[in-house]
C-alpha positions as CSV (number, residue, x, y, z in Angstrom):
1,X,-13.5,-2.7,-24.8
2,X,-12.1,-2.3,-21.8
3,X,-10.8,-5.8,-20.1
4,X,-10.6,-6.0,-16.2
5,X,-8.1,-8.5,-14.8
6,X,-9.3,-9.1,-11.1
7,X,-7.1,-12.3,-11.0
8,X,-3.9,-11.3,-10.2
9,X,-4.5,-9.1,-7.2
10,X,-7.2,-10.3,-5.1
11,X,-5.9,-9.2,-1.4
12,X,-8.0,-10.7,1.0
13,X,-11.1,-12.4,2.7
14,X,-12.6,-10.2,5.5
15,X,-14.8,-11.5,8.5
16,X,-18.1,-10.3,8.2
17,X,-18.3,-7.8,11.6
18,X,-21.1,-6.3,13.2
19,X,-21.4,-4.9,16.9
20,X,-24.3,-5.2,18.6
21,X,-26.0,-4.1,22.1
22,X,-26.1,-7.1,24.1
23,X,-28.8,-6.3,27.5
24,X,-32.0,-7.9,26.5
25,X,-31.2,-11.2,24.2
26,X,-28.9,-13.1,24.0
27,X,-29.7,-15.1,20.5
28,X,-27.2,-15.4,17.9
29,X,-27.9,-14.4,14.3
30,X,-26.4,-16.6,11.3
31,X,-25.6,-13.2,9.7
32,X,-24.6,-9.7,11.0
33,X,-27.3,-8.4,8.9
34,X,-29.9,-11.0,9.5
35,X,-29.3,-10.4,13.9
36,X,-33.2,-10.1,14.4
37,X,-33.2,-11.1,18.1
38,X,-30.3,-8.8,20.1
39,X,-31.5,-4.7,21.1
40,X,-29.3,-2.3,23.0
41,X,-31.5,0.4,23.0
42,X,-33.7,1.0,25.6
43,X,-37.1,-0.3,25.0
44,X,-39.8,-0.7,28.3
45,X,-43.5,-0.9,26.4
46,X,-44.6,-0.7,23.2
47,X,-43.5,-2.0,19.4
48,X,-40.2,-4.1,19.5
49,X,-38.1,-2.3,17.5
50,X,-34.8,-3.1,15.8
51,X,-33.0,-0.2,14.7
52,X,-29.9,-0.9,12.5
53,X,-26.6,1.7,11.3
54,X,-25.7,0.5,8.1
55,X,-23.1,1.5,5.4
56,X,-25.9,3.3,3.0
57,X,-29.2,3.7,1.6
58,X,-30.6,1.3,-0.9
59,X,-30.5,1.9,-4.3
60,X,-33.6,0.7,-5.0
61,X,-36.2,-1.7,-4.2
62,X,-36.5,-4.2,-7.5
63,X,-33.4,-6.3,-7.5
64,X,-34.0,-7.9,-10.8
65,X,-33.5,-4.6,-13.0
66,X,-30.7,-2.7,-11.6
67,X,-27.3,-4.0,-10.3
68,X,-26.6,-5.5,-7.0
69,X,-25.0,-3.0,-4.6
70,X,-23.6,-4.3,-1.3
71,X,-25.2,-1.4,0.2
72,X,-28.9,-3.1,-0.4
73,X,-27.5,-6.3,1.5
74,X,-29.4,-5.6,4.5
75,X,-32.6,-4.6,2.8
76,X,-33.1,-7.4,0.5
77,X,-32.7,-10.0,3.6
78,X,-35.4,-8.7,5.2
79,X,-37.8,-8.4,2.5
80,X,-36.5,-11.2,0.3
81,X,-36.5,-15.4,0.4
82,X,-34.5,-17.4,-1.7
83,X,-34.5,-21.1,-2.8
84,X,-31.8,-21.6,-0.4
85,X,-30.4,-20.2,2.3
86,X,-26.8,-20.1,3.3
87,X,-25.0,-20.6,6.5
88,X,-22.0,-19.2,6.8
89,X,-21.1,-21.0,10.2
90,X,-21.4,-24.4,8.7
91,X,-20.7,-23.4,4.8
92,X,-23.1,-25.4,4.2
93,X,-26.8,-24.1,2.2
94,X,-30.1,-25.4,3.0
95,X,-33.5,-25.2,1.7
96,X,-35.8,-22.0,2.0
97,X,-38.4,-21.4,0.1
98,X,-37.4,-24.8,-1.9
99,X,-38.3,-28.0,0.7
100,X,-35.7,-30.2,-1.5
101,X,-34.3,-30.8,-4.9
102,X,-33.1,-33.8,-7.9
103,X,-29.9,-33.6,-9.8
104,X,-31.3,-34.7,-13.3
105,X,-28.3,-34.4,-15.2
106,X,-25.2,-32.5,-15.2
107,X,-27.0,-29.2,-15.8
108,X,-30.5,-30.1,-14.7
109,X,-31.9,-29.9,-11.3
110,X,-35.8,-30.6,-10.5
111,X,-36.6,-28.3,-7.1
112,X,-39.6,-28.8,-4.7
113,X,-41.4,-25.7,-3.5
114,X,-42.8,-24.9,-0.4
115,X,-46.9,-24.8,-1.1
116,X,-47.4,-22.3,1.9
117,X,-45.3,-19.4,0.6
118,X,-47.8,-15.7,-0.4
119,X,-46.4,-13.0,-1.5
120,X,-47.5,-9.5,0.7
121,X,-49.9,-9.1,-1.8
122,X,-51.3,-12.5,-0.5
123,X,-50.7,-14.3,-4.1
124,X,-49.1,-17.6,-3.9
125,X,-46.0,-18.5,-4.6
126,X,-45.6,-21.0,-7.6
127,X,-42.6,-22.8,-9.9
128,X,-43.8,-19.9,-12.3
129,X,-42.6,-17.6,-10.7
130,X,-38.6,-18.5,-10.2
131,X,-38.8,-18.9,-14.0
132,X,-40.4,-15.0,-13.8
133,X,-37.7,-14.0,-11.5
134,X,-35.3,-15.3,-13.2
135,X,-35.8,-14.8,-17.0
136,X,-36.8,-11.4,-15.8
137,X,-33.3,-10.3,-14.6
138,X,-31.3,-11.8,-17.3
139,X,-33.6,-9.9,-19.3
140,X,-32.7,-6.8,-17.9
141,X,-29.4,-7.3,-18.9
142,X,-27.5,-6.1,-15.8
143,X,-26.9,-9.2,-14.1
144,X,-25.1,-11.7,-16.1
145,X,-22.7,-12.5,-12.9
146,X,-25.3,-13.8,-11.4
147,X,-27.9,-15.4,-13.7
148,X,-26.0,-15.7,-16.5
149,X,-25.5,-19.8,-16.3
150,X,-29.5,-20.2,-16.5
151,X,-30.3,-21.7,-19.9
152,X,-34.1,-20.3,-19.5
153,X,-35.6,-21.8,-22.7
154,X,-35.2,-25.2,-21.1
155,X,-36.7,-24.7,-18.0
156,X,-39.6,-26.4,-17.4
157,X,-42.3,-25.9,-15.3
158,X,-44.5,-28.6,-14.1
159,X,-47.0,-27.5,-11.6
160,X,-47.3,-25.3,-9.1
161,X,-44.0,-27.0,-6.8
162,X,-42.5,-28.3,-9.3
163,X,-39.8,-27.1,-11.7
164,X,-37.1,-28.3,-13.9
165,X,-33.6,-26.1,-13.9
166,X,-31.6,-25.7,-16.8
167,X,-28.1,-24.4,-16.7
168,X,-25.0,-23.4,-19.8
169,X,-22.2,-25.0,-18.0
170,X,-22.1,-27.3,-14.8
171,X,-22.2,-25.5,-11.7
172,X,-21.6,-28.3,-9.1
173,X,-22.7,-25.8,-6.3
174,X,-26.2,-24.9,-7.7
175,X,-27.8,-24.6,-4.2
176,X,-24.4,-22.3,-2.7
177,X,-25.5,-20.3,-6.2
178,X,-29.0,-20.6,-5.5
179,X,-28.6,-19.1,-1.9
180,X,-26.6,-15.7,-2.9
181,X,-28.4,-12.7,-2.0
182,X,-29.8,-11.7,-5.4
183,X,-31.7,-14.5,-6.3
184,X,-34.3,-13.3,-4.3
185,X,-38.1,-14.7,-5.8
186,X,-40.6,-12.5,-6.6
187,X,-44.3,-13.4,-7.4
188,X,-45.4,-12.2,-11.1
189,X,-49.0,-12.5,-10.1
190,X,-48.2,-9.8,-7.6
191,X,-46.4,-7.4,-9.9
192,X,-48.5,-4.0,-10.6
193,X,-48.4,-2.3,-13.7
194,X,-44.8,-1.8,-14.7
195,X,-42.4,-3.8,-12.6
196,X,-39.7,-1.1,-12.9
197,X,-42.2,1.3,-11.1
198,X,-41.7,-0.6,-8.1
199,X,-38.1,0.2,-7.8
200,X,-38.8,3.1,-6.1
201,X,-42.4,3.1,-4.8
202,X,-43.6,1.0,-2.2
203,X,-47.0,1.1,-3.0
204,X,-46.3,-1.4,-5.8
205,X,-44.0,-3.3,-4.0
206,X,-46.0,-6.3,-3.3
207,X,-44.6,-9.0,-5.1
208,X,-41.9,-10.4,-2.6
209,X,-42.4,-12.7,0.0
210,X,-40.1,-12.3,2.9
211,X,-40.3,-11.1,6.6
212,X,-40.8,-7.6,7.0
213,X,-42.6,-5.0,4.7
214,X,-41.2,-2.2,3.8
215,X,-43.6,1.0,4.5
216,X,-41.3,4.2,4.4
217,X,-38.9,5.3,3.0
218,X,-36.7,8.6,3.4
219,X,-34.1,8.6,1.0
220,X,-30.7,8.8,1.7
221,X,-31.8,8.7,5.2
222,X,-33.6,5.5,6.7
223,X,-36.1,2.7,5.2
224,X,-38.2,1.4,7.9
225,X,-40.1,-2.0,7.6
226,X,-43.1,-3.1,9.4
227,X,-43.3,-7.1,10.7
228,X,-45.4,-9.8,7.6
229,X,-47.8,-11.3,10.0
230,X,-48.4,-13.7,7.3
231,X,-44.8,-15.2,7.0
232,X,-44.6,-18.6,6.3
233,X,-41.7,-19.0,8.4
234,X,-43.3,-18.0,11.0
235,X,-43.7,-14.3,14.0
236,X,-40.8,-12.5,13.2
237,X,-38.8,-11.1,16.2
238,X,-39.7,-7.6,15.6
239,X,-41.8,-5.6,14.8
240,X,-40.2,-3.1,12.9
241,X,-37.2,-3.1,11.5
242,X,-35.1,0.2,10.8
243,X,-32.6,0.5,8.6
244,X,-30.0,4.0,9.3
245,X,-27.8,5.2,6.5
246,X,-24.4,5.8,8.3
247,X,-22.1,6.4,5.6
248,X,-19.5,6.7,8.2
249,X,-18.1,3.9,10.1
250,X,-16.8,5.2,13.0
251,X,-20.6,7.2,13.6
252,X,-22.1,4.3,13.4
253,X,-20.0,2.5,16.1
254,X,-20.6,5.8,18.0
255,X,-24.2,5.7,17.3
256,X,-24.8,2.2,19.1
257,X,-22.4,3.3,22.2
258,X,-25.2,6.2,22.6
259,X,-27.9,3.5,22.0
260,X,-29.5,5.2,19.3
261,X,-29.1,2.0,17.3
262,X,-29.4,-1.7,18.4
263,X,-26.9,-2.6,15.7
264,X,-24.0,-1.5,13.4
265,X,-22.9,-3.4,10.5
266,X,-19.3,-3.1,9.6
267,X,-17.7,-1.1,12.0
268,X,-14.5,0.0,11.8
269,X,-12.0,-2.6,12.8
270,X,-9.7,-0.1,14.6
271,X,-12.9,0.2,17.4
272,X,-13.4,-3.6,17.7
273,X,-11.3,-3.9,20.7
274,X,-13.0,-0.4,22.3
275,X,-16.6,-1.8,21.3
276,X,-15.8,-5.6,23.1
277,X,-14.5,-3.5,26.1
278,X,-17.9,-2.1,26.7
279,X,-20.2,-4.3,28.7
280,X,-23.2,-3.2,27.3
281,X,-22.1,-4.3,23.9
282,X,-20.7,-7.0,22.2
283,X,-19.5,-7.9,18.6
284,X,-20.6,-11.1,15.9
285,X,-17.8,-11.8,13.9
286,X,-18.5,-14.3,11.2
287,X,-16.9,-15.6,8.1
288,X,-17.9,-14.4,5.0
289,X,-17.0,-14.8,0.9
290,X,-16.7,-11.2,0.3
291,X,-13.0,-10.3,-0.6
292,X,-10.9,-6.9,-1.7
293,X,-10.0,-7.2,-4.7
294,X,-8.0,-4.5,-7.2
295,X,-9.2,-4.4,-10.6
296,X,-6.9,-3.7,-13.2
297,X,-7.5,-2.0,-16.9
298,X,-5.2,-4.6,-18.8
299,X,-5.2,-1.8,-21.8
300,X,-3.2,0.5,-19.6
301,X,0.5,0.9,-18.9
302,X,2.2,-0.9,-16.5
303,X,-0.7,-4.2,-16.5
304,X,-0.4,-4.3,-20.3
305,X,2.5,-6.2,-19.8
306,X,2.2,-9.6,-18.7
307,X,5.8,-9.4,-17.1
308,X,4.9,-6.7,-14.8
309,X,1.1,-7.5,-13.9
310,X,3.4,-10.6,-12.0
311,X,5.7,-8.8,-11.0
312,X,2.7,-6.1,-9.1
313,X,1.0,-9.1,-7.9
314,X,4.3,-10.9,-6.0
315,X,5.1,-7.5,-4.3
316,X,2.2,-6.7,-2.8
317,X,2.1,-8.6,0.8
318,X,-1.0,-9.1,1.2
319,X,-0.2,-10.6,5.2
320,X,0.4,-7.3,6.1
321,X,-2.4,-5.6,4.4
322,X,-4.8,-7.6,6.3
323,X,-2.7,-7.0,9.7
324,X,-2.5,-3.6,9.2
325,X,-5.0,-2.4,7.2
326,X,-7.8,-4.5,8.8
327,X,-6.4,-5.2,11.9
328,X,-6.1,-8.6,11.3
329,X,-9.6,-9.6,10.8
330,X,-9.3,-11.3,7.0
331,X,-7.7,-14.1,5.7
332,X,-5.4,-14.3,2.6
333,X,-6.4,-16.0,-0.6
334,X,-3.8,-17.6,-2.9
335,X,-6.8,-17.8,-5.4
336,X,-9.2,-15.6,-7.4
337,X,-12.0,-16.5,-4.4
338,X,-11.7,-15.9,-1.1
339,X,-11.3,-18.9,1.4
340,X,-14.4,-19.3,2.4
341,X,-16.1,-19.8,-1.0
342,X,-17.7,-23.3,-1.4
343,X,-15.7,-23.1,-4.8
344,X,-12.4,-22.3,-3.6
345,X,-9.5,-24.3,-4.1
346,X,-5.8,-23.7,-2.7
347,X,-3.2,-22.7,-5.6
348,X,-0.1,-22.2,-3.7
349,X,2.0,-21.6,-7.3
350,X,-0.2,-18.6,-8.3
351,X,1.1,-15.3,-7.8
352,X,-0.8,-14.4,-4.9
353,X,1.5,-14.5,-3.0
354,X,4.6,-12.1,-1.6
355,X,7.8,-12.2,-3.2
356,X,9.6,-9.1,-3.9
357,X,13.5,-10.9,-5.0
358,X,11.4,-12.8,-7.7
359,X,8.9,-9.6,-8.4
360,X,12.0,-7.3,-9.0
361,X,12.7,-10.2,-11.4
362,X,9.5,-10.4,-13.3
363,X,9.7,-6.3,-13.3
364,X,13.2,-6.5,-15.3
365,X,11.7,-8.7,-18.3
366,X,8.8,-6.0,-18.7
367,X,8.9,-2.6,-20.7
368,X,8.6,-1.2,-18.3
369,X,11.4,0.9,-15.9
370,X,9.0,3.4,-13.7
371,X,5.1,4.2,-14.3
372,X,2.7,5.9,-12.4
373,X,-0.6,4.5,-11.4
374,X,-4.0,5.8,-10.2
375,X,-5.7,3.4,-8.0
376,X,-9.3,4.4,-7.1
377,X,-11.3,3.4,-4.1
378,X,-13.9,3.7,-1.8
379,X,-13.5,6.1,1.2
380,X,-13.5,3.3,3.7
381,X,-10.7,3.8,6.5
382,X,-9.2,0.4,5.4
383,X,-9.4,0.8,2.1
384,X,-7.2,4.1,2.5
385,X,-4.7,2.3,4.5
386,X,-4.2,-0.2,2.3
387,X,-3.9,2.1,-0.6
388,X,-0.8,3.4,1.1
389,X,0.6,0.3,1.4
390,X,0.5,-1.0,-1.4
391,X,2.0,3.0,-2.3
392,X,4.8,2.0,0.0
393,X,4.9,-1.8,-1.9
394,X,4.5,-1.2,-5.5
395,X,7.4,1.4,-4.8
396,X,9.9,-1.0,-4.6
397,X,9.6,-1.8,-8.4
398,X,9.5,2.2,-9.1
399,X,6.0,2.3,-9.4
400,X,4.2,5.8,-8.3
401,X,0.8,5.3,-7.0
402,X,-1.8,8.0,-6.7
403,X,-5.0,7.1,-4.2
404,X,-7.8,8.4,-5.8
405,X,-10.4,8.1,-3.5
406,X,-14.2,7.9,-4.5
407,X,-17.4,7.0,-3.9
408,X,-18.9,3.6,-4.4
409,X,-21.3,4.3,-7.4
410,X,-17.8,6.3,-8.9
411,X,-16.0,3.1,-8.5
412,X,-18.6,0.7,-9.9
413,X,-18.8,3.1,-13.4
414,X,-15.0,3.5,-13.2
415,X,-14.6,-0.8,-13.4
416,X,-16.9,-0.9,-16.5
417,X,-15.5,1.8,-18.3
418,X,-14.3,1.6,-21.7
419,X,-12.2,4.2,-21.8
420,X,-8.8,2.7,-22.0
421,X,-7.6,6.1,-20.3
422,X,-8.9,5.8,-17.0
């Protein structure tokens, strides 16, 4: 089986960027994809519509059955509610569908839920739905990274608003864990037929509780959401939200400048200064827990040699990568976790630092004199620039890097491959 080693080559934590119009409202959202107050397109009458340029179309609508993709995040944020929500500005998790919790043991927690939450189909959200959501995700077999620590056999549904959740291992950040986007809750009573059918069938997607309901999806182009008038959190700000798939980051920014959209997610960092110079536009920059990570196949040369891995890690000038590839919009982490992650702890003696002299010493101890490696990356401009920089840095050790741009799905497939020749 192919082993993936990410721990020695975490590059940077980036800042979440969104550009938006600023000529009609001035409220600031908690996260870029949750901006429901700024609008830049000209709207004089009729429904209040928010048009958002996203980096890609949604891959599916049922998050419990399929691997979570960052492409799905904007849609999940407007469709789903979680037990807790995370405030990037404070680093704190606050109750959402949960009104409070009590730690019973180091691995069990008693949650108290809201009693005024209903699915889009009108069924009440209950404690048993927490068990249903988590168990369904575990049974799907694709969510080990998110749901693998839950011990569902020892969950206890006490009544409609109280549930005891059990963990296999201690998680001192359980509220932050449950605030992750993939932990959106579903109402079992609202599931129509086979749950899998609702992945792409809007008529059967009735089990979420969020502020906006999808009603029209043109695959690969856009998905439209209407306001949930029965939303427990109050009347949503917009009558309609439209997510427009715009793969090219420059095109996302251009559509904002032409006022065909109100919000552009993840504009290229090279265009931020231009956007900021436009008096009709503004840039929202918030710290996120995202990281740019270089995964390596530890069964293939030269990554099968511990000294080579240490050398290659030490030969990476991460500060230069942040400054050049990300135009300074990011922070270097000295840990496998990004600086903004609540679990982050500094590890200054790790190999997450730049020291070319030390890198050459480790390389001399390895069994390799030179090597050619292929680096797969997505078609993002910052990734291509990062690959070019890595190419220059590893050349100092005699390693030749051959960049191989692929789309996101191909990259995820390559990471999960068991073929050691890849």
